[in-house]
C-alpha positions as CSV (number, residue, x, y, z in Angstrom):
1,X,-8.4,29.4,-4.1
2,X,-11.9,28.1,-4.8
3,X,-11.2,27.5,-8.5
4,X,-8.0,25.6,-7.6
5,X,-9.9,23.4,-5.1
6,X,-12.7,22.7,-7.6
7,X,-10.2,21.8,-10.3
8,X,-8.5,19.2,-8.0
9,X,-11.8,17.8,-6.9
10,X,-12.7,17.3,-10.5
11,X,-9.4,15.6,-11.2
12,X,-10.0,13.2,-8.3
13,X,-13.5,12.4,-9.6
14,X,-12.1,11.7,-13.1
15,X,-9.4,9.4,-11.7
16,X,-11.9,7.6,-9.6
17,X,-14.2,7.1,-12.6
18,X,-11.3,5.8,-14.8
19,X,-10.5,3.2,-12.1
20,X,-14.0,2.1,-11.2
21,X,-16.2,2.3,-14.3
22,X,-14.6,-0.5,-16.3
23,X,-15.2,-2.9,-13.4
24,X,-12.2,-5.1,-14.3
25,X,-8.6,-5.5,-13.2
26,X,-5.8,-5.5,-15.8
27,X,-2.3,-6.4,-14.8
28,X,1.0,-7.0,-16.5
29,X,3.2,-7.4,-13.4
30,X,3.2,-8.6,-9.7
31,X,0.1,-10.8,-10.2
32,X,0.9,-12.6,-7.0
33,X,0.6,-9.4,-5.0
34,X,-2.8,-8.8,-6.4
35,X,-3.9,-12.3,-5.2
36,X,-2.6,-11.3,-1.7
37,X,-5.2,-8.5,-1.4
38,X,-8.0,-10.5,-2.9
39,X,-7.4,-13.3,-0.4
40,X,-7.9,-10.8,2.3
41,X,-11.0,-9.4,0.7
42,X,-12.4,-13.0,0.5
43,X,-11.7,-13.5,4.2
44,X,-13.4,-10.3,5.2
45,X,-16.4,-11.3,3.1
46,X,-16.5,-14.5,5.2
47,X,-16.4,-12.5,8.4
48,X,-12.8,-12.8,9.3
49,X,-10.9,-9.8,10.8
50,X,-7.3,-8.9,10.0
51,X,-4.8,-9.8,12.7
52,X,-7.6,-11.5,14.7
53,X,-8.4,-14.3,12.3
54,X,-5.4,-14.2,10.0
55,X,-1.8,-12.8,10.3
56,X,-0.6,-9.8,8.4
57,X,2.0,-7.1,8.8
58,X,-0.1,-4.8,6.5
59,X,-2.6,-2.4,7.9
60,X,-6.3,-3.4,8.0
61,X,-7.2,-0.8,5.4
62,X,-5.1,-2.7,2.9
63,X,-7.9,-5.3,3.0
64,X,-10.9,-3.2,3.9
65,X,-10.5,-0.7,1.1
66,X,-10.7,-3.4,-1.7
67,X,-13.3,-5.2,0.3
68,X,-15.5,-2.1,0.0
69,X,-14.7,-2.1,-3.7
70,X,-15.8,-5.7,-3.9
71,X,-19.0,-4.9,-2.1
72,X,-19.8,-2.0,-4.5
73,X,-18.7,-3.7,-7.7
74,X,-20.0,-7.2,-6.8
75,X,-17.0,-9.1,-8.2
76,X,-13.3,-9.6,-7.5
77,X,-12.3,-7.9,-10.8
78,X,-13.7,-4.6,-9.6
79,X,-12.5,-4.9,-6.0
80,X,-9.1,-3.4,-6.4
81,X,-9.9,-0.6,-8.9
82,X,-13.1,0.4,-7.1
83,X,-11.4,0.3,-3.7
84,X,-8.6,2.5,-5.1
85,X,-11.3,4.9,-6.5
86,X,-12.8,5.2,-3.0
87,X,-9.4,6.1,-1.5
88,X,-8.8,8.7,-4.2
89,X,-12.2,10.2,-3.5
90,X,-11.4,10.4,0.2
91,X,-8.0,12.1,-0.5
92,X,-9.2,14.6,-3.1
93,X,-11.1,16.9,-0.7
94,X,-8.1,17.1,1.7
95,X,-5.8,17.7,-1.3
96,X,-8.1,20.4,-2.6
97,X,-8.3,22.3,0.7
98,X,-4.7,21.9,1.8
99,X,-2.9,23.0,-1.4
100,X,-5.4,25.7,-2.3
101,X,-5.2,27.3,1.1
102,X,-1.5,27.3,1.4
103,X,0.0,27.5,-2.1
104,X,-0.4,29.9,-5.0
105,X,-2.2,28.4,-8.0
106,X,1.1,28.0,-10.0
107,X,2.3,25.6,-7.3
108,X,-0.9,24.3,-5.9
109,X,-2.4,22.9,-9.2
110,X,0.6,20.8,-10.4
111,X,1.4,19.6,-6.9
112,X,-2.2,18.7,-6.1
113,X,-2.6,16.9,-9.4
114,X,0.7,15.1,-8.9
115,X,-0.3,13.8,-5.5
116,X,-3.8,12.7,-6.6
117,X,-2.3,10.8,-9.6
118,X,0.3,9.2,-7.3
119,X,-2.7,7.8,-5.3
120,X,-4.6,6.7,-8.4
121,X,-2.1,5.2,-10.7
122,X,-2.0,1.4,-11.0
123,X,1.7,1.0,-11.3
124,X,4.5,0.8,-8.7
125,X,6.2,4.2,-8.6
126,X,9.3,4.4,-10.7
127,X,8.3,1.7,-13.1
128,X,7.2,1.9,-16.7
129,X,3.8,2.9,-18.0
130,X,3.3,-0.7,-19.1
131,X,4.0,-2.2,-15.7
132,X,0.3,-2.2,-14.7
133,X,-0.3,-3.5,-11.3
134,X,-2.2,-2.8,-8.0
135,X,0.7,-4.3,-6.1
136,X,2.0,-2.3,-3.1
137,X,-0.8,0.3,-3.6
138,X,-0.5,1.0,0.1
139,X,2.8,2.8,-0.7
140,X,1.2,5.1,-3.2
141,X,-1.6,6.0,-0.8
142,X,1.0,6.5,2.0
143,X,3.2,8.7,-0.2
144,X,0.2,10.8,-1.3
145,X,-1.2,11.3,2.2
146,X,2.2,12.1,3.6
147,X,2.9,14.6,0.8
148,X,-0.3,16.4,1.6
149,X,0.4,16.5,5.3
150,X,3.8,18.0,4.8
151,X,2.3,20.9,2.8
152,X,0.5,21.8,6.1
153,X,3.8,23.1,7.4
154,X,2.9,26.3,5.7
155,X,0.5,28.6,7.4
156,X,-2.7,29.4,5.3
157,X,-2.0,32.6,3.5
158,X,-5.4,34.0,4.5
159,X,-6.2,32.4,7.8
160,X,-9.7,32.2,9.1
161,X,-11.1,30.9,12.4
162,X,-12.6,27.8,10.7
163,X,-9.3,26.9,9.1
164,X,-8.0,25.6,12.5
165,X,-10.8,23.1,12.6
166,X,-10.4,22.0,9.0
167,X,-6.6,21.8,9.5
168,X,-7.2,19.6,12.5
169,X,-9.6,17.2,10.7
170,X,-7.4,17.0,7.6
171,X,-4.2,16.2,9.6
172,X,-6.0,13.6,11.8
173,X,-7.6,12.0,8.7
174,X,-4.3,11.7,6.8
175,X,-2.4,10.3,9.8
176,X,-5.1,7.7,10.6
177,X,-5.2,6.7,6.9
178,X,-1.4,6.2,7.0
179,X,-1.4,4.4,10.3
180,X,-4.0,1.9,9.2
181,X,-2.7,1.3,5.7
182,X,1.1,1.1,6.4
183,X,2.3,2.1,9.8
184,X,5.7,3.4,8.7
185,X,4.0,6.3,7.0
186,X,1.9,7.0,10.0
187,X,4.9,7.1,12.3
188,X,6.5,9.7,10.0
189,X,3.3,11.7,10.0
190,X,3.2,11.7,13.8
191,X,6.9,12.9,13.7
192,X,5.8,15.8,11.5
193,X,3.0,16.7,14.0
194,X,5.6,16.8,16.7
195,X,7.7,19.1,14.6
196,X,4.6,21.4,14.1
197,X,4.5,21.9,17.9
198,X,7.5,24.3,17.3
199,X,5.1,26.7,15.4
200,X,3.2,28.6,18.0
201,X,0.6,29.8,15.3
202,X,-0.2,26.2,14.2
203,X,0.4,24.4,17.5
204,X,-3.3,24.4,18.2
205,X,-4.4,22.2,15.3
206,X,-1.4,20.0,15.7
207,X,-2.3,19.2,19.4
208,X,-5.9,18.7,18.5
209,X,-4.9,16.3,15.7
210,X,-2.8,14.3,18.1
211,X,-5.9,14.1,20.4
212,X,-8.2,13.0,17.6
213,X,-5.8,10.4,16.4
214,X,-5.5,9.0,19.9
215,X,-9.2,8.9,20.6
216,X,-10.0,7.5,17.1
217,X,-7.4,4.8,17.7
218,X,-9.2,3.8,20.9
219,X,-12.6,3.7,19.1
220,X,-11.1,1.7,16.2
221,X,-9.6,-0.8,18.7
222,X,-13.1,-1.3,20.2
223,X,-14.4,-2.5,16.9
224,X,-11.2,-4.1,15.4
225,X,-9.6,-5.6,18.5
226,X,-6.5,-6.5,16.6
227,X,-4.0,-3.8,17.6
228,X,-1.9,-6.1,19.8
229,X,-1.8,-8.9,17.3
230,X,-1.0,-6.4,14.5
231,X,2.0,-5.1,16.5
232,X,3.1,-8.6,17.1
233,X,2.9,-9.4,13.3
234,X,4.8,-6.2,12.6
235,X,7.5,-7.2,15.1
236,X,7.7,-10.6,13.5
237,X,8.2,-9.2,10.0
238,X,10.6,-6.6,11.5
239,X,12.9,-9.3,12.8
240,X,13.0,-10.7,9.3
241,X,13.4,-7.5,7.2
242,X,13.8,-4.7,9.6
243,X,17.6,-4.9,9.9
244,X,19.8,-2.0,8.7
245,X,20.7,-2.3,5.1
246,X,24.2,-2.7,3.9
247,X,26.2,0.4,2.9
248,X,25.9,-0.6,-0.8
249,X,22.1,-0.8,-0.5
250,X,21.8,2.5,1.2
251,X,24.0,4.1,-1.4
252,X,21.9,2.6,-4.1
253,X,18.8,4.3,-2.7
254,X,20.6,7.7,-2.8
255,X,22.0,7.3,-6.3
256,X,18.7,6.2,-7.8
257,X,17.2,9.4,-6.5
258,X,20.2,11.6,-6.8
259,X,18.7,14.0,-9.4
260,X,15.7,14.6,-7.1
261,X,18.0,15.2,-4.1
262,X,20.1,17.7,-6.1
263,X,16.9,19.6,-7.2
264,X,15.6,19.5,-3.6
265,X,18.9,20.9,-2.4
266,X,18.5,23.8,-4.8
267,X,15.0,24.6,-3.6
268,X,16.1,24.3,0.0
269,X,19.0,26.7,-0.5
270,X,16.6,29.1,-2.2
271,X,14.2,29.1,0.8
272,X,16.8,29.1,3.6
273,X,18.7,31.9,2.0
274,X,15.6,34.1,2.3
275,X,14.3,33.0,5.7
276,X,17.5,31.9,7.6
277,X,15.1,29.9,9.8
278,X,16.2,27.0,11.9
279,X,12.6,25.7,11.9
280,X,12.5,25.7,8.1
281,X,15.8,23.9,8.0
282,X,14.5,21.2,10.4
283,X,11.4,20.8,8.3
284,X,13.3,20.5,5.0
285,X,15.8,18.1,6.6
286,X,12.8,16.1,7.9
287,X,11.5,15.8,4.3
288,X,14.8,14.6,3.0
289,X,15.6,12.1,5.7
290,X,12.1,10.6,6.3
291,X,11.7,10.1,2.6
292,X,15.0,8.4,2.4
293,X,14.1,6.0,5.2
294,X,10.7,5.2,3.7
295,X,12.3,4.5,0.3
296,X,15.0,2.3,1.9
297,X,12.3,-0.1,3.3
298,X,10.0,0.0,0.2
299,X,10.2,-2.3,-2.8
300,X,10.5,0.8,-5.0
301,X,13.2,2.2,-7.3
302,X,12.2,5.9,-7.5
303,X,9.7,8.4,-6.3
304,X,10.5,10.0,-2.9
305,X,7.3,12.1,-2.7
306,X,8.4,13.9,0.5
307,X,11.1,15.6,-1.6
308,X,8.5,17.0,-4.0
309,X,6.2,18.2,-1.2
310,X,9.2,19.8,0.6
311,X,10.3,21.5,-2.7
312,X,6.9,23.0,-3.2
313,X,6.9,24.3,0.4
314,X,10.4,25.8,-0.2
315,X,9.3,27.6,-3.4
316,X,6.2,28.9,-1.8
317,X,8.2,30.1,1.3
318,X,10.6,31.9,-1.0
319,X,7.8,33.5,-3.0
320,X,6.1,34.8,0.1
321,X,9.3,36.3,1.4
322,X,10.0,38.0,-2.0
323,X,6.5,39.5,-2.0
324,X,7.1,41.1,1.4
325,X,10.5,42.6,0.3
326,X,9.5,43.6,-3.2
327,X,12.9,42.6,-4.6
328,X,12.5,42.2,-8.4
329,X,15.7,40.3,-8.9
330,X,14.8,37.8,-6.2
331,X,11.2,37.6,-7.5
332,X,12.5,36.6,-10.9
333,X,14.7,33.9,-9.4
334,X,11.6,32.5,-7.5
335,X,9.5,32.6,-10.7
336,X,12.2,30.5,-12.3
337,X,12.1,28.1,-9.3
338,X,8.4,27.7,-9.9
339,X,9.1,26.7,-13.5
340,X,11.8,24.3,-12.3
341,X,9.3,22.8,-9.9
342,X,6.8,22.3,-12.7
343,X,9.5,20.7,-14.8
344,X,10.1,18.2,-11.9
345,X,6.4,17.5,-11.5
346,X,5.2,17.4,-15.1
347,X,6.9,14.2,-16.4
348,X,5.7,12.2,-13.5
349,X,2.1,13.6,-13.9
350,X,2.1,12.7,-17.6
351,X,3.6,9.3,-16.9
352,X,1.0,8.4,-14.2
353,X,-1.9,9.8,-16.2
354,X,-0.9,7.7,-19.2
355,X,-0.7,4.5,-17.1
356,X,-4.1,5.2,-15.5
357,X,-5.6,5.8,-18.9
358,X,-4.0,2.7,-20.4
359,X,-5.4,0.5,-17.6
360,X,-8.9,2.0,-18.1
361,X,-8.7,1.4,-21.9
362,X,-7.5,-2.2,-21.6
363,X,-10.1,-2.9,-19.0
364,X,-13.0,-1.5,-21.1
365,X,-11.9,-3.5,-24.1
366,X,-11.5,-6.6,-21.9
367,X,-8.0,-7.3,-23.2
368,X,-5.8,-10.1,-22.0
369,X,-5.9,-13.6,-20.6
370,X,-8.5,-14.1,-17.9
371,X,-7.3,-15.8,-14.6
372,X,-8.6,-19.4,-14.9
373,X,-10.3,-19.4,-11.5
374,X,-14.1,-19.0,-11.5
375,X,-14.2,-15.9,-9.3
376,X,-11.3,-14.2,-11.0
377,X,-12.7,-14.2,-14.6
378,X,-12.7,-10.4,-14.6
379,X,-9.0,-10.2,-13.8
380,X,-6.8,-10.2,-16.9
381,X,-3.1,-10.7,-17.6
382,X,-2.1,-8.5,-20.6
383,X,1.0,-8.7,-22.8
384,X,2.0,-5.2,-24.1
385,X,4.7,-3.9,-26.3
386,X,7.3,-5.1,-23.7
387,X,6.7,-8.7,-22.7
388,X,8.1,-8.1,-19.2
389,X,7.1,-10.9,-16.9
390,X,4.2,-12.0,-19.1
391,X,5.7,-15.5,-19.8
392,X,6.3,-16.2,-16.1
393,X,2.8,-15.1,-15.1
394,X,1.1,-16.9,-18.0
395,X,2.8,-20.1,-16.9
396,X,1.7,-19.3,-13.3
397,X,-1.9,-19.1,-14.5
398,X,-1.6,-22.4,-16.2
399,X,-0.4,-23.9,-12.9
400,X,-3.4,-22.4,-11.1
401,X,-5.8,-24.0,-13.6
402,X,-4.1,-27.3,-12.9
403,X,-4.4,-26.8,-9.2
404,X,-8.1,-26.0,-9.5
405,X,-8.7,-29.3,-11.3
406,X,-6.7,-31.1,-8.6
407,X,-8.9,-29.6,-5.8
408,X,-12.1,-30.4,-7.7
409,X,-11.1,-34.0,-8.0
410,X,-10.6,-34.6,-4.2
411,X,-13.0,-37.0,-2.5
412,X,-14.6,-34.3,-0.3
413,X,-15.0,-30.5,-0.7
414,X,-11.6,-28.8,-0.6
415,X,-12.0,-26.1,2.0
416,X,-9.4,-24.5,4.4
417,X,-6.7,-24.6,1.7
418,X,-3.1,-23.4,2.4
419,X,-0.5,-22.9,-0.3
420,X,3.2,-23.3,0.4
421,X,4.1,-20.3,-1.7
422,X,4.0,-16.5,-1.7
423,X,0.2,-16.4,-1.7
424,X,-2.8,-18.7,-1.9
425,X,-5.3,-17.7,-4.6
426,X,-7.5,-20.7,-4.5
427,X,-9.8,-19.8,-1.6
428,X,-10.9,-16.5,-3.1
429,X,-10.6,-17.7,-6.7
430,X,-12.8,-20.8,-6.2
431,X,-15.0,-19.6,-3.4
432,X,-13.6,-21.9,-0.8
433,X,-13.8,-21.4,3.0
434,X,-10.5,-19.9,4.3
435,X,-8.7,-21.3,7.3
436,X,-8.2,-19.2,10.4
437,X,-4.8,-18.5,12.0
438,X,-2.7,-18.5,8.8
439,X,-1.5,-15.5,6.8
440,X,-2.2,-13.9,3.4
441,X,1.4,-13.2,2.5
442,X,4.6,-15.2,2.9
443,X,7.8,-13.7,1.4
444,X,11.1,-15.3,2.3
445,X,13.5,-12.7,3.7
446,X,10.8,-10.1,4.1
447,X,8.1,-11.7,6.3
448,X,9.5,-15.1,7.2
449,X,12.9,-16.7,7.5
450,X,14.6,-19.7,9.2
451,X,14.6,-18.0,12.6
452,X,11.4,-16.0,12.5
453,X,8.2,-17.7,11.5
454,X,4.9,-19.0,12.9
455,X,5.0,-22.4,14.4
456,X,3.4,-25.1,12.3
457,X,0.8,-25.8,15.0
458,X,-0.3,-22.1,14.6
459,X,-0.1,-21.7,10.9
460,X,-1.7,-25.0,9.9
461,X,-4.0,-25.6,12.9
462,X,-7.2,-24.9,10.8
463,X,-5.9,-26.2,7.4
464,X,-7.5,-29.2,5.8
465,X,-5.6,-29.1,2.4
466,X,-2.0,-28.1,1.7
467,X,-1.0,-27.3,-1.8
468,X,2.7,-27.8,-2.5
469,X,3.7,-26.1,-5.9
470,X,6.1,-27.7,-8.3
471,X,6.1,-24.4,-10.2
472,X,6.0,-21.8,-7.5
473,X,5.6,-18.1,-8.2
474,X,8.3,-17.3,-5.6
475,X,10.9,-20.1,-5.6
476,X,12.9,-19.1,-2.5
477,X,9.6,-18.7,-0.5
478,X,8.2,-22.0,-1.5
479,X,11.5,-23.8,-0.8
480,X,11.8,-22.1,2.6
481,X,8.3,-22.9,3.7
482,X,8.8,-26.5,2.7
483,X,11.9,-26.7,4.9
484,X,10.1,-25.1,7.8
485,X,6.8,-27.1,7.7
486,X,7.7,-30.2,5.7
487,X,8.1,-32.4,8.8
488,X,4.7,-31.3,10.2
489,X,3.2,-31.8,6.8
490,X,4.4,-35.4,6.6
491,X,3.2,-36.1,10.1
492,X,-0.3,-34.7,9.9
493,X,-1.2,-34.8,6.2
494,X,-1.1,-37.4,3.4
495,X,-0.7,-37.1,-0.3
496,X,-4.2,-36.9,-1.8
497,X,-3.5,-35.9,-5.4
498,X,-0.5,-35.3,-7.5
499,X,-0.5,-33.4,-10.8
500,X,2.1,-31.9,-13.2
501,X,2.2,-28.7,-11.1
502,X,1.0,-29.6,-7.6
503,X,1.3,-32.1,-4.8
504,X,-2.0,-31.9,-2.9
505,X,-1.9,-33.0,0.8
506,X,-5.0,-33.7,2.9
507,X,-5.5,-34.2,6.6
508,X,-4.8,-37.8,7.6
509,X,-8.1,-38.1,9.6
510,X,-10.3,-35.1,8.6
511,X,-13.4,-36.5,10.3
512,X,-11.9,-36.3,13.8
513,X,-9.4,-33.4,13.3
514,X,-12.0,-31.1,11.8
515,X,-13.9,-31.1,15.1
516,X,-10.8,-29.9,17.1
517,X,-9.3,-27.8,14.4
518,X,-12.3,-26.2,12.8
519,X,-12.9,-22.5,12.4
520,X,-15.8,-22.8,14.7
521,X,-13.5,-22.4,17.7
522,X,-13.0,-18.9,18.9
523,X,-9.6,-17.7,17.6
524,X,-9.4,-14.9,20.1
525,X,-9.2,-17.4,23.0
526,X,-6.4,-19.4,21.5
527,X,-2.9,-18.6,22.7
528,X,-1.4,-19.9,19.5
529,X,-3.2,-17.2,17.5
530,X,-0.4,-14.8,18.5
531,X,2.6,-14.7,16.2
532,X,6.0,-15.6,17.6
533,X,9.3,-16.8,16.2
534,X,9.5,-20.5,15.6
535,X,12.1,-22.7,17.2
């Protein structure tokens, strides 16, 4: 048990070092998503608070984790990898304790390594080794934390009095992490805690974890004060993208992960044939269904981690039952199941380790094209063996350079800039003051649409400069935002500069409007700071 835990702690430390030591960010994909997080980091460095000073449907830890990385590294290039390293270091002790106390080493070591690598790898799960990106890192953290929590379904094989307290703290930590990084994972975690109430021998730590989560939520709200606004932002995004998918889309999720579901069914049958337990059946069904729901609302092709965690629990359950009955034939079948589980885990572990090592190597060698904004000089776009989206993002970087020149040529300092596109990288990239009351992320069909959006008076109330792209990174989003806010833009702003890639609009009367629309007003006292559907 101790050696297994120490091995996983060492792996977590190595992964954290590979992320943080180079101090640079390398990306080949989803560059616009990276700017989303860095915009939030810049706002936090200015003193803004998520959901109080700017709108977002993402949890506050999505911004505070890289903000801590920015504080430690001292630059935006180190913000994301260092922030991810901190999250990995936070998860590693929980992973070491949970898997080593509940699983035999043959299962604990590969599963623990797999879950740590899921949290650490800088790629979107299910994509190639070369698709380097910190985009949607919250999903990887959510999957890893949820996978660890599900392993707690098993009782510790050698229970001690202090295990109850450690179990309580681990469960509460994992659920709070999920709730404040992406709430959908947290809700699934709370559902699992409710399921654990059916186990009389583990009910104590489950109830205590519920209590800690509740009390911690109250304390966090005292400091954050953004829960109500966060829920409102979530509901706004939910009205856009929270509808039930079509039958074709739901079937696609199943078929993309069909092999994993087939293997999971084999492991489930192995366990239930031995235990014939309704509670076990409920748990394994929970793993399959909750993972499917999460995958259906993620931008992700493959990687339902709850199936892997559930499979590990099933194999361990069968092995424990075989040990009690001393049935050699059954024991040999369970040993084969452990090898099959390793075969399921090993390719993903190698894949993620290779991607993490590739990012570290490229970052150390300072490969790639630097982002042409002064604060983003340690963020690099790399072209690998597969060009992928390199041409698109390289062209996007050229447009950002053109936009930076346009802003520098305005008659007065260009602060409080808003970009009518997926994300606005200029505030963080150029060190400009950010507006209050807008958002970090606009994605047509996912966070905003014709019927559900912030009113122009809310979104642009503290904006002094609006950048309209001629070469947007997300065409449908840029076009949709121009339809929604074009009339307000024409009424309150005037064209201040036009370049090959941008139309730059400035307030018609900045000297008078800045007084009434400045960030010096208290956003908490403004009714229009709350999101609502536009009309």
